[in-house]
TIKOL-654704 format. One record per residue: x, y, z of N, C-alpha, C, O, CB in turn; residue in three letters. Coordinates in steps of 0.2 Angstrom, whole numbers, plus 5000, padded with zeros to 4 digits. Glycine has a CB too. Layout:
XYZXYZXYZXYZXYZAla ...
This chain:
514949944891514349934887514049874887513449874885514349944882Unk 514249804889513849764889513449734894513049684894514049734887Unk 513649774900513349794907512549854905511949854908514249834913Unk 512749894900512149934898511749894895511149884898512349984893Unk 511949854889511349804884511049764890510449774891511849744877Unk 511349724896511049704900510549714904510149674906511249694901Unk 510649784906510249824911509749834905509249804906510649894916Unk 509649874899509249874894508649804894508049814894509849864887Unk 509049734894508549714894508149674899507649634898508749684890Unk 508549704907508049694912507649724910507249694907508149704919Unk 507649804910507049824909506549834906505949854908507049854910Unk 506649814898506249794896505849734898505249744897506549784891Unk 505949684900505749634902505149644908504649614910506349614904Unk 505449694910504949724918504449774913503849774915505449784927Unk 504549794909504049824906503449824903502849844903504149854903Unk 503949754896503349714896502849674900502249654897503549684894Unk 503049654907502849614912502249684914501649674915503649564918Unk 502449744915501949784918501349794913500749794915502249844919Unk 501649804908501049824903500549774902500049794900501249844897Unk 500649704904500249654903499749654909499049644909500749584901Unk 500249674915499749704924499349774921498849774923500349724933Unk 499649814918499149854918498649844913498149874914499349904917Unk 498649804908498149794904497749754909497249784910498249764897Unk 497849714911497349664915496849704920496249694921497849614919Unk 497349754924497049804929496349824926495849824929497449854930Unk 496649864919496149914915495749874916495349884921496149954908Unk 495649804912495049774909494649774915494149794915495049714905Unk 494849744920494449724924493949814927493349824926495049664929Unk 494349834930493849904928493449924926492949954928493849944928Unk 493649924919493049924914492449884912492049894908493349934910Unk 492549834916492149784916491649784919491749804925492349734918Unk 490949784918490249814922490249774928490049804932489449814917Unk 490349694930490249674933490749664941490649624946490149634929Unk 491349714939491649714945491749754947492049794944492049694946Unk 491649764954491449814959492049824961492249884960490949794965Unk 492549794964493249794968493649774965493649724963493249764973Unk 494349804964494949794961495449764966495649804971495249844959Unk 495649714966496349734974496949684971497049624969495949694986Unk 497349734972498049734969498549704974498749754979498349804966Unk 498749654975499449614978499749574974499649544969499249564983Unk 500549594980500649664982500749714978501049714973501049664984Unk 500449764980500549844978501249834977501549844972500249914983Unk 501449824983502249834985502849804979503249834976502449774994Unk 502649744979503149704972502949764967503349784963502849614968Unk 502149794965502349814959502849874958503249874953501749814955Unk 502749914963503249974965503949954961504249964956503349994976Unk 504049904966504649864962504949874954505449904951504449784962Unk 504349824954504449824946504249864942504049844937504249774943Unk 504049944942504050004941504850014941505150014935503650044945Unk 505150014947505650014947506250004942506550044939505749984951Unk 506149924942506649894936506649894932507049864929506749864935Unk 505949934928505749924922505950024921505750044915504949884922Unk 506050054923506550134923507150134924507450174921506350184928Unk 507450084929508050104930508450034928508950034924508250134938Unk 508149984929508549914927508749914936508449954940509249924920Unk 509349854936509449834941510149904945510349914950509549744939Unk 510249934939510849984941510250064944509750074942511450014930Unk 510450104950510150154953510450214948511050224946510350164963Unk 509850254947509950324945510050374951509650384955509250344940Unk 510850394949511050434956511250524951511550534947511950384962Unk 510750564957510950634953511350664959511450644965510050704949Unk 511550724957511950774963511450824966511150864962512550834960Unk 511350804974511250854976511450874981511350834986510750874975Unk 511850974982512150984987512850954988513150934993511750974993Unk 513050944980513750894981513850824982514350794981514050914987Unk 513250814984513050734986512750684980512350704976512450734992Unk 513050624979512750594974512250564978512350534983513150544970Unk 511650564976510950534982510450484975510550494969510150644986Unk 510150434978509750384972509150444967508750474971509150294978Unk 509150454964508550474961507850444959507950414954508750504956Unk 507150434961506550394960505950434958505350424958506350364967Unk 506450504956505750544951505150514946504550514946506050594946Unk 505650474942505250464937504950384938504650374933505750484931Unk 504950354943504750284946504050334952503650294954505650234951Unk 504050394954503750404957503050444952502450424953504050434960Unk 503250474950502850474944502350454940501850484938503050464942Unk 502650404939502450324935501750304941501150304939503350224935Unk 501950304946501350264951500950314953500350294955501650234958Unk 501150394952500450444953500150434950499650424952500350504952Unk 500350434942500150434937499450374938498850384938500850434933Unk 499650314938499250254939498850264944498350244944499650194939Unk 499050284950498350304956497950354953497350344955498550344963Unk 498150384950497650434949497350424943497050474941497850514949Unk 497250374938497050364935496550314935496250294931497450354932Unk 496450284943495950234944495550294946494950274945496150164949Unk 495550324947494950384948494450384945493850374947495050454946Unk 494650384939494050404934493550334931493350324925494550444927Unk 493550274938493050214936492750224941492350184942493350124935Unk 492650264945492450254952492250204953491650184952491950274955Unk 492650164954492750084957493050094963493250144965493150024952Unk 493050044967493450024973494249984973494249924972493149984977Unk 494750024973495349994972495849974977496250024978495550034968Unk 495849904980496149884986496749884984496749874978495849824989Unk 497349894986498149904986498349874993498349894999498449994986Unk 498549814990498849774998499649804998499849814992498849674997Unk 500049805001500549845002501149825009501049855014500349915002Unk 501449795008501949765013502249815016502649855014502449725010Unk 502049805023502649875029503149855029503349795029502549885036Unk 503649915030504349865035504449905040504049955041505149855030Unk 504949885043505049925049505549965049506049945047505149895055Unk 505350065052505950095051505950115058505450125062506050165045Unk 506650115058506750105068507250215069507850245068507749995071Unk 506650235073507050305072507150315081506650305084506450365067Unk 507650345084507950365090508350315091508450275087507550375096Unk 508450315099508850255102508550185102507950195100508850275108Unk 508650115103508350075103508850025099509250045095507850095101Unk 508649945101509249895096508649835094508049845094510149865101Unk 508849815094508449735091508049735097507449745096509049655089Unk 508349715101507749695108507249755111506649755114508349665116Unk 507549805110507049865110506849915106506949975109507249885115Unk 506649905100506749935093506049985097505649965102506649885083Unk 506250065093505850125093505850135088506350135085506050175095Unk 505150135084505250165078504550155076504150145081505850145072Unk 504250155070503550135067503550095061504150075059503150205065Unk 503050075058502950045052502750095047502250135048502549995051Unk 503150085041503050135034503050085028503250025029503750205032Unk 502950115024502750085018503250085013503550135011502250125015Unk 503349995010504249995008504450024999504850054997504549885008Unk 503949994996504150024991503750084988503950104982504149974987Unk 503350114990503150164987503050214992502450204994502750144982Unk 503450284997503350345002502850365002502550385007503650385002Unk 502650374995501950434995501150394994500650404991502050494986Unk 501350344997500450294995500050334998499650354995500350205000Unk 500250355004499550405008499350455005498750475005499650435014Unk 499950505001499750544999499050554993498750604992500350564998Unk 499050504989498650494984498350424984498350384979499150504978Unk 498150394991497450384990496950404996496950455000497550324989Unk 496350364995495950404998495850375009495650405014495150374991Unk 496150315007496150305014496850245013497050215008495250275018Unk 497150235020497650195022497650165028497650195034498250215022Unk 497450095026497350075032498150035035498650025032496550015030Unk 497950005042498749935042498249885045497749895049499749965049Unk 498349835043497949765047498649735051499149725049497649705042Unk 498449735058499049715061498649635066498049635068499449785068Unk 499049585066499249535069499249545075499749585076499649505066Unk 498949525081499049505089499449475091499049425092498649485093Unk 500249445093500549405094500349395101500549335103501149415092Unk 500049435106499949415111499149395113498949385119500249455113Unk 498949385106498249345105498049275110498349215109498249325098Unk 497549295115497549225119496549205119496149245122497849235130Unk 496449185117495549175116495249155125494749155127495349095110Unk 495849145128495549105136495849195140495849195146496149005140Unk 495949225138496249265141495749305145495349325141496549285138Unk 495849345152495049375154495249445152494749485152494849365162Unk 496049465149496149535147495849545139496249545134496949545148Unk 495449565140495049585131495549645129495749635123494049615131Unk 495749685131496149735128496749715126497049735121496149795132Unk 497049665129497649665128497749585122498149575116498049665138Unk 497449555123497349485122496649445118496549395115497349465129Unk 496349505119495749475115495549465109495049425108495449495117Unk 495749515104495649505099496449495093497049515093495049565099Unk 496249455088496649425083496949465080497549475080496449385079Unk 496549505076496749535070496249595071495649605072496549475063Unk 496649655069496249715070496649765064497249755062496349755079Unk 496049825061496249865056496249945059495849975061495749855049Unk 496949955059497050045061497150095054497650095050497950055067Unk 496750115055496850185051497250215050497450235056496550235052Unk 497550235045498150285046498050345042498350395044498950245045Unk 497750345037497750415033497050405029496950345026498450435027Unk 496550455030495950445028495550525026495350575030495550395035Unk 495550525019495250595018494650605019494450665021495350615011Unk 494250555019493450555019493250575028492850605031493050465016Unk 493750515030493450555037494050575043494050545048492750495043Unk 494450605043495050635045495050625052495550635055495150715042Unk 494350615056494450595065494650525066494750505072493750605069Unk 494650485059494950435062495750435062496150415066494850385059Unk 495850465058496850465059496950475067496650515070497350545055Unk 497450435071497650435079497150395082497050335080497550505082Unk 496950435087496750375091496150325090496050265091496650395098Unk 495850375087495050365086495150315080494550275079494550445085Unk 495750295076495850255070496050195071496050155067496350285066Unk 496250165079496550105081496050065084495650075089497150115086Unk 496249995077495849945081494949975079494449955082496049945092Unk 494950005076494350025071493649965072493149965074494750025062Unk 494049895069493949855067494449805067495049795065493749875063Unk 493749755071494249695076493949625071493449615069493949685088Unk 494449565072494249495069493749485065493849475059493949455074Unk 493049485067492549445063492049515057491649495052492049395069Unk 492349565060492049635058492649665053492549715049491849695066Unk 493349625052493649645048493549635040493749585037494149645050Unk 493149685038492749665028492749745027492749795029491649625026Unk 492949705019492949785016492249835016492049895017493149785006Unk 491949785016491049825018491049855025490849905025490249745018Unk 491349825030491449865035491849915035491749965039491549835039Unk 492449915032492749975031492650035028492750085030493249965029Unk 492350015023491850075020491350115025491350185027491250025014Unk 490950045029490350085031490750135038490550185042489650025034Unk 491350115039491750145044491950225042491750275045492350105045Unk 492450215036492550265033491850315031491850375032492850245028Unk 491550285027490850325025490250315028489850295024490650315019Unk 489950325035489350285036488850295031488450255030489050295042Unk 488850365026488150345020488350335016488150355011487750395017Unk 488950275017489050255009488550195007488150185011489950215008Unk 488450155002488150105000488450065000488750054996488050104996Unk 488450015006488949955007488349895002488649835001489249925018Unk 487849895000487849844997487849834989487649784986487449834999Unk 488249894986488649884979489149864981489649874977488849944973Unk 489349824987490049804988489849704988490249654987490549834998Unk 489249694988489349634991488949604985488749544985489049624999Unk 
C-alpha cells in the first residue's frame, strides 16, 4: 500500500510539471509574435508523460498469454499533443534524441543497425517531417576527400509528408554545415513556402 502511495506522489509531481510545460507551450503558440516553437528535448518530455501516467511502475497487460508493457495511454496523450499543435498554423520543432537499435548480426565493434527515436516510437507518424542531425566523426577541413571528410554537420530527411521524394537517398545530406538552418530546411521541404516569415 505504501508503494502505491509513493507512486501516486510521483505521478502527481510529473503531471503538475507537464501541466506547467504545456501551459508555457500553448501560451507561446498563442502569442502573435512567436513564429516557431522549439521543444528541447521532446524525448525527455515523453519520459515525463510516461511517469505522469504510470509513475515508476510499468503497466503490464496480458497479450497472448504473456505479460507485456503497455504504453497505450502515454502514446495517446502524446498523439493528442502533436495533433493540437496543428490548430496554430505555426512551425513546431521537436528535438528528440535518437538511440542505437541493433538488428541482425554484429557486436560492439561491428554494429549493424540503425537509429530510432527513443521516447516515442510513433513520432514520425504524427509529424510533417522527421530529420536527423548528423555529426561527421571523420570531418577534416584539410582533407581532399570532400564526400567523406569535407562536411562537419548535415541533415538527413527521414520522413516527409510534404515532399516524399526526400525520403531515402535524396534526403541524405540534403543540407550541410552553414546551410543547416530552419529556413533552409523549410525551403528544401516546400520550395514554394515563404521563408521570410521565419526570419
